[in-house]
N, C-alpha and C positions, 0 to 999 in steps of 0.2 A: 551532493550524491556523488557516488562512484559511478563511472560508466561503464563497471565492469559487468559481465554476465554474472549472474550468480551461480555459484557452486550448489547444488543440491544433491540430496542422497538417492539412492535408487529409490524408483517409485514404487509402491504408491504414495501419493504426498498431495496436499491442496495447495492452489492458487488462487488469490483473491485479485481479481482485474478490478482496478478502478480505473474507469475512462471519465474523462474532466472537459468542461470549456470553463475558462475562466472568465471572471468580469473584467473591467479596465481596473479593479481595486487591488493594489500590490501590496499595501501598508502590512508589513509584518508576516506576508505569505510565506518568504523564503525561509525567515527562521523559524518558523512552527512546523513547515515541512521537514527540514534539517532535525528538528528536535522531535516530531514524531517517527523517523527513521531510526534515530539514535534509542529513545524508548522502544519500539517495536523489537530492535533487536537485542533489548533486553527480557524480552517477553517467553516463557516457556512454550517452545514447540514453533518457536520463528526458525525459519531456513534460510531468509535470505530475501532482497527486494531488486528491482530491475526498475529503470523509469527513464520515460522521454517524453519530452513538452516540446512540440512547435506547433502551435494552434491547439492542437488535439494532445491532452494530456493523457496519457497511458502508464502506470504504476501497476506493477504485478509484483504482490509479496506472497512467499511461498511458506506454506506451515505445513506441519505435522500432520493435524487432525483438526475436525473441526470444531472440537472443544478450545484448542488454542486460540482459533479465530473469532468464536464468541467472547473467550475472555477479553481478546484485543479490542474487540466492537464494544464492549462493557467498561473498559479501563476508563476512570475517571479522567484523566487528562486529554485521552484520545477523544473522550465524548466532549469534550470543551472545543477541541480543534473541529469536529464534525459539526458542532452549532456555528462556530466562527465560518467554516466552509459555506454552512447554508444560509448565512446572514448577508455574508459579503464577498466572497472568494468566488464562488462559482455559480456559473449563469446555469449550467446543468451538468449531471453526472451522473452515471449509473455503475452500480457493483455488481460483479459476477463472482460466483464461488464455482470452482470446477475441480474436480479429481483428476490428478495429472495420472494416467494408467503406466504410460511410458514416456521415456525420454532418453535421446541420443545426443551426441555432439561431435565436433569436428576441431 
């Protein structure tokens, strides 16, 4: 994943904030994470992603609207990744969806 700050359009748009604690199991995780970012980037309504991991993992993906988020959650390959996350990669996680009302940058 690129360490860049996502370039997003003028607000409003939506952010999906995925916060996680990993298990000790690492087998296949990195490849799946890269695959999911690449696949998400191909979905209608995807605007960008930012991610940081050191103990606590935080990934924020940006979307045009709630319909795009729902479609991504329901995507068959994403559902496989979600199931594997539940079964072996995550000790705990929380997903939050927020509407970005404004943003600014330096």
